[in-house]
C-alpha positions in Angstrom: -0.1 0.0 0.1 2.6 2.4 0.8 4.8 1.4 -2.5 1.5 2.7 -4.5 1.4 5.6 -2.5 4.7 6.3 -3.4 4.4 5.6 -7.1 1.6 7.6 -7.3 3.2 10.5 -5.4 6.3 10.2 -7.6 3.7 10.2 -10.8 2.2 13.5 -9.2 5.7 15.0 -9.0 6.6 14.2 -12.3 3.4 15.5 -13.7 4.1 18.7 -11.9 7.6 18.8 -13.0 6.4 18.2 -16.7 4.0 20.9 -16.5 6.4 23.3 -15.1 8.6 22.5 -17.8 6.1 22.6 -20.4 5.0 26.2 -19.0 8.5 27.5 -19.2 9.0 26.2 -22.7 5.8 27.9 -23.8 7.0 31.1 -22.2 10.1 30.9 -24.1 8.3 30.1 -27.1 6.2 33.2 -26.7 9.5 35.4 -26.1 10.7 34.1 -29.3 8.0 35.0 -31.3 7.2 38.5 -29.6 11.2 39.0 -30.6 10.6 37.6 -34.3 7.6 39.8 -34.4 9.6 43.1 -33.2 12.1 41.9 -35.5 9.9 41.8 -38.6 8.4 44.9 -37.9 11.7 46.8 -37.7 12.8 45.3 -41.0 9.4 46.2 -42.4 9.7 50.0 -41.2 13.6 49.9 -42.5 12.5 48.7 -45.8 9.7 51.3 -46.1 12.2 54.1 -45.5 14.7 52.5 -47.9 11.7 52.5 -50.5 10.7 56.1 -49.7 14.4 57.2 -49.9 14.9 55.5 -53.3 11.6 56.8 -54.5 12.5 60.4 -53.5 16.2 60.3 -55.0 14.3 58.9 -58.4 12.3 61.6 -58.2 14.7 64.4 -57.5 16.8 62.6 -60.5 13.7 62.7 -62.5 13.1 66.2 -61.7 16.7 67.3 -62.5 16.3 65.7 -65.8 13.1 67.5 -66.8 14.4 70.6 -65.6 17.5 70.3 -67.8 15.6 69.3 -70.8 13.4 72.3 -70.2 16.4 74.6 -70.4 17.6 73.1 -73.4 14.2 73.2 -75.0 14.1 76.7 -73.7 17.4 77.7 -75.3 16.5 75.9 -78.5 13.3 78.0 -78.5 15.2 81.2 -77.8 17.6 80.7 -80.8 14.6 79.9 -83.0 13.2 82.9 -82.2 16.5 84.9 -82.8 16.4 83.1 -86.2 12.9 83.9 -86.8 13.6 87.7 -85.8 16.7 87.5 -88.1 14.6 86.3 -90.9 12.0 88.8 -90.3 14.4 91.8 -90.5 15.5 90.4 -93.9 12.3 90.1 -95.2 11.6 93.5 -94.0 14.7 94.8 -95.9 13.8 92.9 -98.9 10.1 94.2 -98.8 11.7 97.8 -98.5 13.7 97.3 -101.7 10.8 95.9 -103.6 8.9 98.9 -102.7 11.8 101.2 -103.6 12.0 99.2 -106.9 8.3 99.5 -107.4 8.4 103.1 -106.9 10.9 103.6 -109.5 9.1 101.4 -112.0 6.0 103.6 -111.3 8.2 106.6 -112.2 9.4 104.9 -115.4 5.7 104.1 -116.2 4.9 107.8 -116.1 7.7 108.7 -118.1 6.8 106.3 -120.9 3.1 107.4 -120.8 4.4 111.1 -121.1 6.6 109.8 -124.1 3.7 108.2 -125.6 1.2 111.3 -125.1 4.3 113.3 -127.0 4.4 110.6 -129.9 0.2 111.0 -130.0 0.5 114.5 -130.3 3.4 114.0 -133.1 1.4 111.9 -134.9 -1.8 114.1 -135.0 0.5 117.0 -136.3 1.5 114.7 -139.1 -2.0 113.7 -139.9 -2.7 117.2 -140.0 0.1 118.1 -142.1 -0.9 115.1 -144.5 -4.1 116.5 -144.8 -2.8 120.0 -145.7 -0.9 118.2 -148.0 -3.4 116.1 -149.6 -5.5 119.7 -150.1 -2.9 121.6 -151.5 -2.3 118.6 -154.0 -5.8 118.9 -155.3 -5.5 122.8 -155.4 -2.0 122.2 -157.4 -3.9 119.5 -159.8 -6.6 121.8 -160.6 -4.1 124.9 -161.1 -2.0 122.9 -163.3 -4.5 121.4 -165.4 -6.1 124.9 -166.0 -2.8 126.5 -166.6 -0.3 124.0 -168.0 -3.0 122.1 -170.0 -1.3 118.8 -168.4 -3.1 115.6 -168.4 -4.4 114.6 -164.8 -2.0 111.4 -165.0 1.0 113.7 -165.5 -0.3 116.4 -163.3 -0.7 113.5 -160.7 2.9 112.2 -161.2 4.6 115.5 -160.9 2.8 116.3 -157.9 3.3 112.8 -156.2 7.0 113.5 -157.0 6.9 116.9 -155.1 5.1 115.6 -152.1 7.3 112.7 -151.8 10.3 114.8 -151.8 8.9 117.3 -149.2 7.5 114.4 -147.1 11.1 112.6 -147.2 12.8 115.8 -146.0 10.3 116.2 -143.1 10.9 112.7 -142.1 14.5 112.9 -142.2 14.2 115.9 -139.8 11.7 114.3 -137.4 14.0 111.3 -137.4 17.2 113.1 -137.0 15.4 115.5 -134.0 14.2 112.0 -132.4 17.6 110.2 -132.7 19.4 113.4 -130.9 16.8 113.7 -128.1 17.2 109.8 -127.5 21.0 110.2 -127.6 20.8 112.9 -124.9 18.3 110.7 -123.1 20.4 107.6 -122.9 23.4 109.7 -122.0 21.7 111.2 -119.2 20.0 108.0 -117.8 23.5 106.4 -118.1 25.3 109.2 -116.0 22.3 108.8 -113.5 22.7 105.2 -113.2 26.5 105.4 -112.6 26.0 108.3 -110.3 23.5 106.6 -108.3 25.4 103.2 -108.2 28.8 105.0 -106.9 26.4 107.0 -104.3 25.0 103.8 -103.0 28.2 102.5 -101.7 30.4 103.8 -99.2 34.5 102.7 -99.4 37.4 104.5 -98.1 40.5 105.3 -99.9 43.1 102.9 -98.5 46.8 103.0 -98.5 49.1 99.8 -97.9 52.2 99.9 -95.6 54.8 97.1 -96.1 56.2 97.5 -92.4 54.7 96.2 -89.1 56.1 96.9 -85.5 55.7 94.7 -82.7 55.8 95.9 -79.2 58.1 94.3 -76.9 57.8 94.1 -72.9 61.5 95.4 -72.4 64.7 95.8 -74.7 66.0 92.7 -73.2 63.7 90.8 -75.4 65.4 91.6 -78.3 68.3 89.4 -77.2 66.2 86.3 -76.9 64.4 87.2 -80.1 68.0 87.3 -81.9 69.1 83.9 -79.9 72.8 82.5 -79.6 74.7 83.6 -82.8 71.4 84.8 -84.5 69.6 81.3 -84.7 66.4 82.2 -83.5 66.0 85.3 -85.8 67.0 83.2 -88.9 64.6 80.6 -88.1 62.0 83.2 -87.8 62.9 84.7 -91.3 63.0 81.6 -92.7 59.7 80.0 -91.6 58.0 83.3 -92.3 59.8 85.2 -95.5 59.8 88.2 -93.7 62.5 90.6 -92.7 63.1 91.4 -88.9 64.7 94.8 -88.3 66.2 95.2 -84.9 67.3 98.6 -84.3 67.5 101.3 -81.7 63.8 101.7 -81.6 62.7 101.3 -78.0 61.1 98.0 -77.1 60.1 97.4 -80.5 61.1 95.0 -83.4 60.3 96.1 -87.2 58.8 93.6 -89.8 59.3 94.2 -93.4 57.7 92.3 -96.1 55.5 93.1 -99.3 52.8 90.4 -98.9 50.4 91.4 -96.1 49.6 87.8 -95.3 53.1 86.6 -94.4 53.5 90.2 -92.4 50.4 89.5 -90.5 51.9 85.6 -89.8 55.0 86.8 -88.8 53.6 89.6 -86.5 51.3 87.3 -84.8 53.8 84.4 -84.3 56.5 86.8 -82.8 54.1 88.4 -80.5 53.1 84.6 -79.4 56.7 84.0 -78.9 57.0 87.0 -76.8 54.2 86.0 -74.3 55.2 82.6 -74.0 58.8 83.3 -73.4 60.1 80.2 -75.0 62.0 81.2 -78.0 64.2 78.5 -80.1 64.0 77.3 -83.6 61.6 74.4 -82.8 59.3 76.4 -81.0 59.5 79.2 -83.4 58.4 76.5 -86.2 55.6 75.3 -84.0 54.3 78.5 -83.3 54.4 79.6 -87.1 52.6 76.8 -88.5 49.7 77.2 -85.8 49.5 81.0 -86.6 49.4 80.2 -90.5 46.5 77.9 -89.9 44.8 80.8 -87.4 45.4 83.1 -90.2 43.6 80.8 -92.9 40.5 80.6 -90.2 40.5 84.5 -90.2 40.6 84.5 -93.9 37.6 82.1 -93.8 35.8 84.5 -91.3 36.6 87.6 -93.3 34.9 85.9 -96.3 32.0 84.8 -94.6 31.3 88.4 -93.2 31.9 89.9 -96.9 29.6 87.6 -98.4 27.1 88.3 -95.6 27.5 92.1 -95.9 26.7 91.5 -99.7 23.7 89.2 -99.1 25.4 86.5 -101.0 24.5 82.7 -99.6 25.4 79.6 -100.8 28.9 80.0 -101.5 31.2 76.9 -101.6 33.7 76.6 -98.2 36.5 76.8 -100.7 35.5 79.9 -102.2 34.6 81.5 -98.9 38.3 80.9 -98.1 39.8 82.3 -101.2 37.5 85.4 -100.9 38.7 85.8 -97.3 42.5 85.3 -98.8 42.0 88.5 -101.1 42.3 90.7 -97.7 46.1 89.7 -97.8 46.7 90.5 -101.3 47.4 94.0 -102.5 46.8 95.8 -106.0 47.2 99.5 -106.5 47.9 100.1 -102.9 44.4 98.5 -101.9 43.4 94.8 -101.0 41.8 92.7 -103.6 38.9 92.2 -101.1 38.2 95.8 -100.6 38.5 96.2 -104.6 36.2 93.2 -105.1 33.7 94.1 -102.9 33.5 97.5 -104.5 32.8 96.0 -107.9 30.5 93.8 -106.5 28.5 96.9 -105.0 28.7 98.8 -108.2 27.9 95.9 -110.5 25.1 94.8 -108.4 23.6 98.4 -108.1 23.8 99.0 -112.0 22.2 95.4 -112.6 19.2 96.5 -110.0 18.9 99.8 -112.0 18.7 98.0 -115.3 16.7 95.0 -114.1 19.6 92.4 -115.1 19.5 90.6 -111.7 22.0 92.0 -109.2 22.3 88.8 -107.3 24.0 87.1 -110.1 26.6 90.3 -110.7 27.3 90.7 -107.3 28.7 87.4 -106.9 30.5 87.6 -110.0 32.0 91.3 -108.8 32.9 89.4 -105.5 34.5 86.3 -107.2 36.3 87.8 -110.3 39.8 87.9 -108.8 39.9 84.6 -106.5 42.2 83.0 -108.4 44.9 85.3 -107.6 44.3 84.0 -103.8 44.6 80.3 -105.0 47.6 78.0 -104.4 48.0 76.8 -108.0 50.2 79.3 -110.5 48.3 81.3 -112.8 48.4 79.7 -116.1 45.9 81.8 -118.0 44.1 85.4 -117.6 43.1 86.2 -114.1 39.6 86.4 -115.2 39.5 83.3 -117.2 41.2 81.4 -114.4 39.0 83.0 -111.9 36.2 82.0 -113.9 37.2 78.4 -113.7 37.6 78.4 -110.2 34.2 79.6 -109.6 32.7 77.0 -112.0 34.5 74.2 -110.1 32.9 74.9 -106.8 29.6 75.2 -108.5 28.7 78.7 -109.8 26.2 79.1 -112.4 27.1 80.4 -115.9 25.0 83.6 -115.1 27.9 84.0 -112.6 31.1 82.6 -114.5 30.2 84.2 -118.0 30.6 87.8 -117.1 33.8 86.9 -115.0 35.2 85.5 -118.4 34.1 88.3 -120.5 36.4 90.7 -118.6 39.3 88.7 -120.3 38.1 89.5 -123.9 39.4 92.8 -126.0 37.2 96.2 -125.2 35.7 96.1 -128.8 34.8 92.4 -128.5 30.9 91.8 -128.4 29.8 91.2 -124.9 26.2 90.1 -123.0 24.5 92.9 -120.9 26.0 91.1 -117.7 29.5 91.2 -119.1 29.1 95.0 -119.9 27.7 95.7 -116.5 30.7 93.6 -114.7 33.5 95.6 -117.0 31.8 99.0 -116.3 31.8 98.4 -112.6 35.3 97.1 -112.5 36.7 100.0 -114.5 34.5 102.6 -112.4 36.3 100.8 -109.2 39.8 101.4 -110.8 39.3 104.8 -112.2 38.1 106.3 -108.7 40.5 108.9 -107.9 42.9 107.4 -105.1 42.0 103.9 -106.0 45.7 103.1 -107.0 49.1 103.6 -105.9 51.2 102.9 -108.8 55.0 103.1 -107.3 54.1 100.7 -104.5 52.2 98.8 -106.9 54.9 98.3 -109.5 57.4 97.2 -106.9 55.0 94.7 -105.6 54.3 93.3 -108.9 58.1 93.0 -109.6 58.6 91.4 -106.5 55.8 88.6 -107.2 57.1 88.2 -110.7 60.4 87.2 -109.0 59.0 84.7 -106.8 56.7 83.3 -109.7 60.0 82.9 -111.9 61.7 80.7 -109.1 58.5 78.8 -108.5 58.1 77.6 -112.2 61.3 75.7 -111.8 60.9 71.9 -110.9 61.6 70.9 -107.5 61.2 74.5 -105.7 59.0 74.1 -102.7 58.5 77.8 -102.1 60.0 81.2 -102.8 60.2 84.1 -101.1 61.3 88.0 -102.0 63.0 89.6 -99.0 65.1 92.6 -98.1 63.1 94.8 -100.2 63.7 92.6 -103.0 67.2 92.5 -102.5 67.4 88.8 -101.8 65.4 85.9 -103.2 65.0 83.0 -100.8 64.3 79.6 -102.7 63.5 76.3 -100.8 63.8 73.2 -102.8 62.5 69.8 -101.9 65.7 67.4 -101.1 64.2 64.5 -102.5 64.1 66.3 -105.8 67.4 68.1 -106.1 71.0 67.5 -105.2 73.4 70.0 -104.0 74.7 70.3 -107.2 71.3 71.0 -108.6 70.9 73.7 -106.0 73.9 75.4 -107.2 73.0 75.2 -110.7 69.2 76.5 -110.2 70.7 79.6 -108.3 73.3 80.3 -111.3 70.0 79.8 -113.4 67.7 82.0 -111.4 70.2 84.7 -111.4 70.8 84.8 -115.2 66.9 84.8 -115.7 66.4 87.6 -113.1 68.8 89.6 -115.1 67.1 89.0 -118.6 63.4 89.7 -117.5 63.6 92.1 -114.5 64.2 95.6 -114.3 65.2 95.9 -110.8 67.9 98.5 -110.0 70.9 96.9 -108.1 71.8 93.5 -107.2 69.5 90.6 -106.4 71.1 88.0 -104.0 69.6 84.5 -105.0 69.9 81.9 -102.2 68.8 78.3 -102.7 68.5 76.2 -99.8 67.9 72.6 -99.4 67.6 70.9 -96.2 67.1 67.5 -94.7 65.3 66.7 -91.5 65.1 63.4 -89.4 62.6 63.5 -86.7 62.0 60.8 -84.0 60.0 60.5 -81.0 61.0 58.8 -77.6 57.9 57.3 -75.7 
């Protein structure tokens, strides 16, 4: 009995312990579940925060992109508005021109109406005179038949002969008077056209100097420009074809050359070298080459500006460059660009007055000298060569034919466009102050000496320097030997003696140079 009680007690204890353990396990499980739920809530809140931040960042990026796109479109709209304003101004200017032309046409119509009225009055007077002649003929026929006893047929023939002679004399006098009035009117009209065309342009009389001045920060810079044993100044003269004159002028170096383009390149290159401070032969060649490219860009910009001022559009890029290069070529003491612009303005004004198409003749006036700026040597008349260059780059026959007509003799038959262009060119050349003959003859002489050297095979470039007293000729080392260079110097000296009228002696220097360049990387 006692063992049964013990067993029951033991079972009761075990059951109690089991209940306690089960309760503890349930409590621990509830805490774990609570912790897991807290962790899940925290993770969910963190994920919400991250998602909200990412959404805000994406919204900010999208807003920035939209603002940038808005700014781009706004700038594009502003550019289009400026273009529209520019075109509107051009249209307004063209409308005013058309209104002026319509007014001139109205004036011409009134003048023609007055002339028609005068001709009608003359015709009425002639009809009245004819009637009086017919009445006189009848009276004379009756008188002749009565007095002379002539037959009607004989009297008619004699009377007709007398009337024919009288009418023929009267017609001759009328025709002579009409021709005289027509010649006077045509002369007045032509004079008025020329005066109007010349008055519609503005051009200053320009002189041309052959010396440029480059300012230095101090006189010490002269020694750096000259270099050790003069190597820097020689390298600069060889690279540019310009004489550098270093004298007692304070803080200045003089550049002397008859070619404005070379002088401009040399002046700008020297200014860059002085500002940079690094002056040695390799640096000089680099700066001169870069400056030459900049001058080409400036020439292109000048060509575009000139074409815009003249209202010429659609020019080929090569033609624009050649037009800009004319600013560095002188003739008669003026740049060819100034003279071509003046010819274009005159030709366009005359053509507009005559109704011959001013736009084509303005293009012809601007392009009639471009062959002088081309790199290829002139093998024909400048006008013919310019017409060929213009045709090569897409100009129409309406433009090239008047240019080509400039090469024809003065008495050769020409079309109206050729006559207008030739007249405009003669007006531009004959204007007082348009030519400086002494300087032009000297420059033509130097240019002829350079062309004489360039005509020989193997010659790369030729430059007349020292006011024409020295000719520097660079030959290609691959095409000429040292002996060929010596022979070329003698041959050029003899040819210059035969063909040039230069007073004094000309020193001919033929330079043959070989360079080897390598780079260490």
